[in-house]
The first five atom37 places (N, CA, C, CB, O) and aatype in JSON, in Angstrom:
{
  "aatype": [12, 0, 9, 4, 6, 19, 4, 6, 2, 3, 18, 17, 12, 16, 13, 6, 19, 1, 16, 19, 7, 7, 7, 19, 8, 16, 13, 3, 15, 13, 6, 4, 0, 0, 8, 11, 10, 0, 14, 9, 4, 6, 8, 4, 5, 19, 11, 9, 10, 7, 8, 7, 19, 6, 19, 15, 7, 1, 13, 13, 4, 4, 0, 8, 4, 0, 1, 15, 11, 6, 7, 16, 6, 7, 16, 5, 19, 1, 3, 15, 19, 7, 0, 1, 14, 15],
  "atom_mask": [
    [1, 1, 1, 1, 1],
    [1, 1, 1, 1, 1],
    [1, 1, 1, 1, 1],
    [1, 1, 1, 1, 1],
    [1, 1, 1, 1, 1],
    [1, 1, 1, 1, 1],
    [1, 1, 1, 1, 1],
    [1, 1, 1, 1, 1],
    [1, 1, 1, 1, 1],
    [1, 1, 1, 1, 1],
    [1, 1, 1, 1, 1],
    [1, 1, 1, 1, 1],
    [1, 1, 1, 1, 1],
    [1, 1, 1, 1, 1],
    [1, 1, 1, 1, 1],
    [1, 1, 1, 1, 1],
    [1, 1, 1, 1, 1],
    [1, 1, 1, 1, 1],
    [1, 1, 1, 1, 1],
    [1, 1, 1, 1, 1],
    [1, 1, 1, 0, 1],
    [1, 1, 1, 0, 1],
    [1, 1, 1, 0, 1],
    [1, 1, 1, 1, 1],
    [1, 1, 1, 1, 1],
    [1, 1, 1, 1, 1],
    [1, 1, 1, 1, 1],
    [1, 1, 1, 1, 1],
    [1, 1, 1, 1, 1],
    [1, 1, 1, 1, 1],
    [1, 1, 1, 1, 1],
    [1, 1, 1, 1, 1],
    [1, 1, 1, 1, 1],
    [1, 1, 1, 1, 1],
    [1, 1, 1, 1, 1],
    [1, 1, 1, 1, 1],
    [1, 1, 1, 1, 1],
    [1, 1, 1, 1, 1],
    [1, 1, 1, 1, 1],
    [1, 1, 1, 1, 1],
    [1, 1, 1, 1, 1],
    [1, 1, 1, 1, 1],
    [1, 1, 1, 1, 1],
    [1, 1, 1, 1, 1],
    [1, 1, 1, 1, 1],
    [1, 1, 1, 1, 1],
    [1, 1, 1, 1, 1],
    [1, 1, 1, 1, 1],
    [1, 1, 1, 1, 1],
    [1, 1, 1, 0, 1],
    [1, 1, 1, 1, 1],
    [1, 1, 1, 0, 1],
    [1, 1, 1, 1, 1],
    [1, 1, 1, 1, 1],
    [1, 1, 1, 1, 1],
    [1, 1, 1, 1, 1],
    [1, 1, 1, 0, 1],
    [1, 1, 1, 1, 1],
    [1, 1, 1, 1, 1],
    [1, 1, 1, 1, 1],
    [1, 1, 1, 1, 1],
    [1, 1, 1, 1, 1],
    [1, 1, 1, 1, 1],
    [1, 1, 1, 1, 1],
    [1, 1, 1, 1, 1],
    [1, 1, 1, 1, 1],
    [1, 1, 1, 1, 1],
    [1, 1, 1, 1, 1],
    [1, 1, 1, 1, 1],
    [1, 1, 1, 1, 1],
    [1, 1, 1, 0, 1],
    [1, 1, 1, 1, 1],
    [1, 1, 1, 1, 1],
    [1, 1, 1, 0, 1],
    [1, 1, 1, 1, 1],
    [1, 1, 1, 1, 1],
    [1, 1, 1, 1, 1],
    [1, 1, 1, 1, 1],
    [1, 1, 1, 1, 1],
    [1, 1, 1, 1, 1],
    [1, 1, 1, 1, 1],
    [1, 1, 1, 0, 1],
    [1, 1, 1, 1, 1],
    [1, 1, 1, 1, 1],
    [1, 1, 1, 1, 1],
    [1, 1, 1, 1, 1]
  ],
  "atom_positions": [
    [[5.97, -52.92, -17.42], [5.6, -52.3, -18.74], [6.63, -51.28, -19.11], [4.19, -51.62, -18.69], [7.36, -50.77, -18.26]],
    [[6.69, -50.98, -20.41], [7.61, -49.94, -20.83], [6.87, -48.8, -21.5], [8.66, -50.5, -21.76], [5.74, -48.98, -21.95]],
    [[7.49, -47.63, -21.56], [6.88, -46.41, -22.12], [7.39, -46.09, -23.49], [7.12, -45.23, -21.23], [8.6, -46.07, -23.72]],
    [[6.46, -45.83, -24.44], [6.81, -45.51, -25.78], [7.46, -44.19, -25.8], [5.62, -45.54, -26.68], [6.92, -43.24, -25.22]],
    [[8.63, -44.03, -26.45], [9.38, -42.75, -26.37], [8.81, -41.7, -27.32], [10.87, -42.99, -26.69], [9.3, -40.57, -27.34]],
    [[7.78, -42.03, -28.11], [7.13, -40.97, -28.91], [5.87, -40.47, -28.22], [6.78, -41.48, -30.32], [5.75, -39.27, -27.97]],
    [[4.92, -41.35, -27.91], [3.66, -40.97, -27.41], [3.49, -41.07, -25.87], [2.66, -41.78, -28.07], [2.48, -40.65, -25.29]],
    [[4.53, -41.64, -25.26], [4.64, -41.85, -23.78], [3.61, -42.77, -23.23], [4.54, -40.53, -23.04], [3.35, -42.77, -22.02]],
    [[2.98, -43.56, -24.1], [1.98, -44.55, -23.62], [2.7, -45.64, -22.86], [1.16, -45.18, -24.81], [3.71, -46.16, -23.34]],
    [[2.22, -45.99, -21.69], [2.69, -47.11, -20.87], [1.93, -48.4, -21.26], [2.51, -46.8, -19.33], [0.77, -48.59, -20.88]],
    [[2.59, -49.24, -21.99], [1.88, -50.33, -22.62], [2.58, -51.67, -22.42], [1.72, -50.06, -24.09], [3.8, -51.74, -22.5]],
    [[1.88, -52.68, -22.18], [2.51, -53.99, -21.91], [3.05, -54.68, -23.12], [1.54, -54.9, -21.26], [3.83, -55.63, -22.98]],
    [[2.68, -54.25, -24.34], [3.21, -54.85, -25.58], [4.15, -53.92, -26.39], [2.05, -55.27, -26.46], [4.18, -53.96, -27.62]],
    [[4.87, -53.13, -25.69], [5.85, -52.33, -26.39], [6.97, -53.22, -26.95], [6.42, -51.24, -25.45], [7.13, -54.37, -26.54]],
    [[7.72, -52.68, -27.86], [8.74, -53.46, -28.51], [9.98, -52.53, -28.68], [8.23, -54.03, -29.89], [9.86, -51.3, -28.66]],
    [[11.15, -53.15, -28.84], [12.36, -52.42, -29.01], [12.82, -52.48, -30.44], [13.41, -52.95, -28.1], [12.63, -53.5, -31.1]],
    [[13.42, -51.38, -30.97], [14.08, -51.34, -32.25], [15.5, -50.98, -32.01], [13.41, -50.37, -33.21], [15.79, -49.96, -31.39]],
    [[16.41, -51.82, -32.5], [17.85, -51.59, -32.37], [18.37, -51.13, -33.67], [18.6, -52.85, -31.91], [18.11, -51.79, -34.67]],
    [[19.11, -50.0, -33.74], [19.64, -49.49, -34.96], [21.1, -49.97, -35.19], [19.56, -47.98, -34.95], [21.77, -50.48, -34.29]],
    [[21.51, -49.78, -36.38], [22.88, -50.24, -36.77], [23.85, -49.4, -35.96], [23.17, -50.09, -38.36], [24.92, -49.92, -35.66]],
    [[23.6, -48.2, -35.58], [24.48, -47.34, -34.84], [24.45, -47.63, -33.33], [0.0, 0.0, 0.0], [25.1, -46.94, -32.55]],
    [[23.68, -48.67, -32.93], [23.74, -49.05, -31.6], [22.59, -48.41, -30.68], [0.0, 0.0, 0.0], [22.54, -48.63, -29.47]],
    [[21.72, -47.64, -31.31], [20.63, -47.03, -30.56], [19.55, -48.07, -30.26], [0.0, 0.0, 0.0], [19.3, -49.0, -31.04]],
    [[18.9, -47.88, -29.09], [17.78, -48.76, -28.77], [16.58, -47.88, -28.45], [18.13, -49.73, -27.56], [16.62, -46.99, -27.59]],
    [[15.5, -48.18, -29.19], [14.22, -47.35, -29.07], [13.14, -48.26, -28.63], [13.79, -46.63, -30.44], [13.12, -49.44, -28.97]],
    [[12.23, -47.7, -27.87], [11.06, -48.41, -27.35], [9.81, -47.76, -27.92], [11.03, -48.4, -25.8], [9.65, -46.54, -27.83]],
    [[8.9, -48.57, -28.51], [7.67, -47.97, -29.13], [6.53, -48.89, -28.78], [7.8, -47.78, -30.73], [6.72, -50.06, -28.45]],
    [[5.29, -48.32, -28.88], [4.06, -49.15, -28.61], [3.34, -49.44, -29.85], [3.11, -48.46, -27.64], [2.34, -50.15, -29.84]],
    [[3.83, -48.89, -30.99], [3.21, -49.16, -32.29], [4.2, -48.86, -33.42], [1.92, -48.31, -32.46], [5.19, -48.15, -33.24]],
    [[3.87, -49.44, -34.6], [4.74, -49.14, -35.78], [4.53, -47.76, -36.21], [4.47, -50.09, -36.96], [5.42, -47.19, -36.85]],
    [[3.41, -47.15, -35.92], [3.27, -45.75, -36.29], [4.2, -44.9, -35.53], [1.87, -45.28, -36.09], [4.79, -43.99, -36.1]],
    [[4.36, -45.14, -34.27], [5.29, -44.32, -33.45], [6.77, -44.55, -33.96], [5.15, -44.71, -31.88], [7.57, -43.62, -34.09]],
    [[7.07, -45.88, -34.23], [8.44, -46.16, -34.75], [8.74, -45.46, -36.0], [8.64, -47.6, -34.97], [9.82, -44.88, -36.17]],
    [[7.76, -45.5, -36.95], [7.99, -44.77, -38.24], [8.1, -43.25, -38.04], [6.84, -45.07, -39.25], [8.9, -42.58, -38.69]],
    [[7.31, -42.72, -37.14], [7.35, -41.3, -36.89], [8.77, -40.91, -36.39], [6.25, -40.89, -35.86], [9.31, -39.86, -36.76]],
    [[9.34, -41.74, -35.57], [10.68, -41.4, -35.0], [11.83, -41.71, -35.86], [10.89, -42.09, -33.75], [12.79, -40.94, -35.94]],
    [[11.73, -42.91, -36.58], [12.91, -43.42, -37.3], [12.97, -43.29, -38.78], [13.06, -44.77, -37.01], [14.05, -43.35, -39.37]],
    [[11.81, -43.11, -39.43], [11.78, -43.1, -40.86], [12.47, -41.79, -41.41], [10.29, -43.22, -41.36], [12.26, -40.68, -40.92]],
    [[13.32, -42.03, -42.46], [13.92, -40.86, -43.07], [12.89, -39.96, -43.74], [14.95, -41.28, -44.06], [11.78, -40.4, -44.03]],
    [[13.26, -38.69, -44.0], [12.3, -37.75, -44.61], [12.85, -37.43, -46.01], [12.11, -36.41, -43.72], [14.04, -37.15, -46.19]],
    [[11.93, -37.5, -47.01], [12.26, -37.15, -48.39], [12.79, -35.65, -48.4], [10.97, -37.34, -49.35], [12.18, -34.73, -47.86]],
    [[13.89, -35.53, -49.04], [14.52, -34.13, -49.04], [13.88, -33.21, -50.11], [16.09, -34.22, -49.32], [14.29, -32.06, -50.26]],
    [[12.88, -33.73, -50.84], [12.21, -32.92, -51.86], [10.79, -32.59, -51.27], [12.12, -33.7, -53.31], [10.45, -31.42, -51.09]],
    [[9.97, -33.65, -50.97], [8.56, -33.3, -50.63], [8.29, -33.45, -49.09], [7.57, -34.24, -51.45], [7.18, -33.21, -48.62]],
    [[9.35, -33.84, -48.32], [9.25, -33.9, -46.88], [8.34, -34.97, -46.31], [8.8, -32.63, -46.4], [7.98, -34.88, -45.14]],
    [[7.96, -35.94, -47.04], [7.16, -37.12, -46.51], [8.08, -38.12, -45.88], [6.33, -37.82, -47.66], [9.25, -38.23, -46.25]],
    [[7.55, -38.9, -44.87], [8.29, -39.95, -44.3], [8.42, -41.05, -45.34], [7.64, -40.45, -43.02], [7.48, -41.38, -46.06]],
    [[9.64, -41.61, -45.38], [9.87, -42.63, -46.35], [9.72, -43.97, -45.65], [11.26, -42.48, -47.01], [10.56, -44.35, -44.83]],
    [[8.63, -44.71, -45.97], [8.26, -45.97, -45.31], [8.69, -47.2, -46.23], [6.67, -45.99, -45.03], [8.82, -48.33, -45.75]],
    [[8.88, -46.92, -47.49], [9.3, -48.05, -48.37], [10.79, -47.99, -48.6], [0.0, 0.0, 0.0], [11.55, -47.47, -47.78]],
    [[11.2, -48.53, -49.73], [12.63, -48.51, -50.05], [13.21, -47.16, -50.27], [12.89, -49.3, -51.23], [14.35, -46.9, -49.89]],
    [[12.41, -46.23, -50.92], [12.96, -44.94, -51.18], [14.12, -45.03, -52.21], [0.0, 0.0, 0.0], [14.44, -46.09, -52.76]],
    [[14.72, -43.89, -52.42], [15.86, -43.75, -53.4], [16.9, -42.96, -52.7], [15.44, -43.03, -54.78], [16.6, -41.99, -52.0]],
    [[18.17, -43.39, -52.89], [19.29, -42.65, -52.31], [20.19, -42.22, -53.46], [20.09, -43.52, -51.26], [20.63, -43.06, -54.25]],
    [[20.46, -40.86, -53.57], [21.32, -40.35, -54.6], [22.3, -39.41, -53.88], [20.49, -39.61, -55.75], [21.89, -38.45, -53.22]],
    [[23.58, -39.71, -54.02], [24.68, -38.86, -53.43], [24.53, -38.76, -51.92], [24.67, -37.43, -54.04], [24.91, -37.74, -51.34]],
    [[24.0, -39.8, -51.27], [23.86, -39.72, -49.8], [22.67, -38.94, -49.31], [0.0, 0.0, 0.0], [22.56, -38.64, -48.12]],
    [[21.76, -38.61, -50.26], [20.52, -37.92, -49.88], [19.34, -38.86, -50.16], [20.37, -36.55, -50.66], [19.35, -39.65, -51.1]],
    [[18.32, -38.72, -49.31], [17.19, -39.71, -49.36], [15.93, -39.08, -49.98], [16.85, -40.24, -47.9], [15.57, -37.94, -49.67]],
    [[15.29, -39.83, -50.86], [14.05, -39.34, -51.5], [13.04, -40.48, -51.49], [14.31, -38.83, -52.98], [13.41, -41.66, -51.44]],
    [[11.77, -40.1, -51.54], [10.71, -41.17, -51.46], [10.5, -41.82, -52.8], [9.36, -40.57, -50.95], [10.0, -42.94, -52.84]],
    [[10.86, -41.17, -53.94], [10.66, -41.78, -55.24], [11.68, -41.15, -56.23], [9.16, -41.58, -55.74], [12.41, -40.23, -55.88]],
    [[11.7, -41.69, -57.48], [12.57, -41.19, -58.53], [12.19, -39.8, -58.95], [12.54, -42.11, -59.72], [13.05, -39.01, -59.33]],
    [[10.92, -39.5, -58.88], [10.53, -38.05, -59.35], [11.14, -37.07, -58.38], [8.89, -37.82, -59.41], [11.66, -36.04, -58.82]],
    [[11.1, -37.32, -57.08], [11.77, -36.4, -56.18], [13.29, -36.32, -56.33], [11.44, -36.78, -54.79], [13.88, -35.25, -56.27]],
    [[13.91, -37.51, -56.53], [15.29, -37.49, -56.76], [15.67, -36.74, -58.01], [15.78, -38.83, -56.82], [16.67, -36.03, -57.99]],
    [[14.96, -36.86, -59.07], [15.21, -36.1, -60.33], [15.05, -34.64, -60.08], [14.27, -36.54, -61.47], [15.84, -33.84, -60.58]],
    [[14.03, -34.25, -59.31], [13.73, -32.83, -59.01], [14.87, -32.11, -58.3], [12.48, -32.72, -58.15], [15.11, -30.93, -58.53]],
    [[15.6, -32.85, -57.41], [16.55, -32.29, -56.58], [18.1, -32.52, -56.94], [16.26, -32.8, -55.28], [18.98, -31.73, -56.61]],
    [[18.3, -33.65, -57.64], [19.66, -34.12, -57.74], [20.25, -33.87, -59.18], [19.71, -35.64, -57.38], [21.37, -34.31, -59.43]],
    [[19.56, -33.19, -60.11], [20.11, -32.92, -61.34], [20.61, -34.11, -62.14], [0.0, 0.0, 0.0], [19.87, -35.07, -62.37]],
    [[21.91, -34.04, -62.58], [22.49, -35.16, -63.42], [22.37, -36.53, -62.88], [23.92, -34.93, -63.65], [21.94, -37.45, -63.57]],
    [[22.75, -36.69, -61.62], [22.7, -38.05, -61.01], [21.26, -38.47, -60.83], [23.44, -38.09, -59.63], [20.96, -39.65, -61.0]],
    [[20.35, -37.58, -60.5], [19.0, -37.89, -60.26], [18.27, -38.29, -61.53], [0.0, 0.0, 0.0], [17.27, -39.0, -61.44]],
    [[18.72, -37.89, -62.71], [18.06, -38.24, -63.99], [18.27, -39.69, -64.22], [18.61, -37.43, -65.18], [17.49, -40.24, -64.99]],
    [[19.22, -40.38, -63.65], [19.49, -41.81, -63.86], [18.61, -42.65, -63.01], [20.92, -42.14, -63.57], [18.62, -43.87, -63.18]],
    [[17.85, -42.09, -62.1], [17.03, -42.91, -61.13], [15.7, -43.2, -61.8], [16.81, -42.14, -59.71], [15.04, -42.33, -62.37]],
    [[15.32, -44.55, -61.68], [14.02, -44.89, -62.16], [13.24, -45.59, -61.1], [14.1, -45.73, -63.37], [13.86, -46.28, -60.29]],
    [[11.9, -45.48, -61.04], [11.08, -46.13, -60.05], [10.92, -47.64, -60.33], [9.72, -45.46, -60.0], [10.67, -48.42, -59.4]],
    [[11.07, -48.07, -61.6], [10.94, -49.44, -61.98], [11.99, -49.8, -63.03], [9.54, -49.73, -62.5], [12.59, -48.95, -63.68]],
    [[12.16, -51.08, -63.14], [13.17, -51.6, -64.12], [12.47, -52.5, -65.12], [14.33, -52.41, -63.39], [11.54, -53.23, -64.76]],
    [[12.89, -52.46, -66.38], [12.37, -53.29, -67.39], [11.3, -52.58, -68.18], [0.0, 0.0, 0.0], [10.97, -51.41, -67.98]],
    [[10.76, -53.41, -69.12], [9.74, -52.85, -70.07], [8.43, -52.61, -69.31], [9.49, -53.84, -71.31], [8.11, -53.3, -68.35]],
    [[7.71, -51.64, -69.77], [6.41, -51.34, -69.18], [5.39, -52.37, -69.63], [5.94, -49.91, -69.56], [5.29, -52.69, -70.81]],
    [[4.62, -52.9, -68.64], [3.74, -53.99, -69.01], [2.61, -53.46, -69.95], [3.14, -54.65, -67.71], [2.23, -52.29, -69.87]],
    [[2.12, -54.3, -70.79], [1.11, -53.86, -71.78], [-0.31, -54.11, -71.28], [1.33, -54.6, -73.13], [-1.28, -53.81, -71.98]]
  ]
}
């Protein structure tokens, strides 16, 4: 069995996550994996579990947060594309 690097649970169904940078992490749940690996929004400090938004190399959970922090470049960010449904 392997031990989760976040909660230290010794569990027979742990799994590994390999990062682009070559890191290997062992977790017992997606919750622990998200806690350790998910980026944090630079405006509201929540863990970014979805696609998020990147502006000038900074990560945000949504367009609102990007606009709040990134000024001119952030104003170009939108949460959706196309016409609003009626």
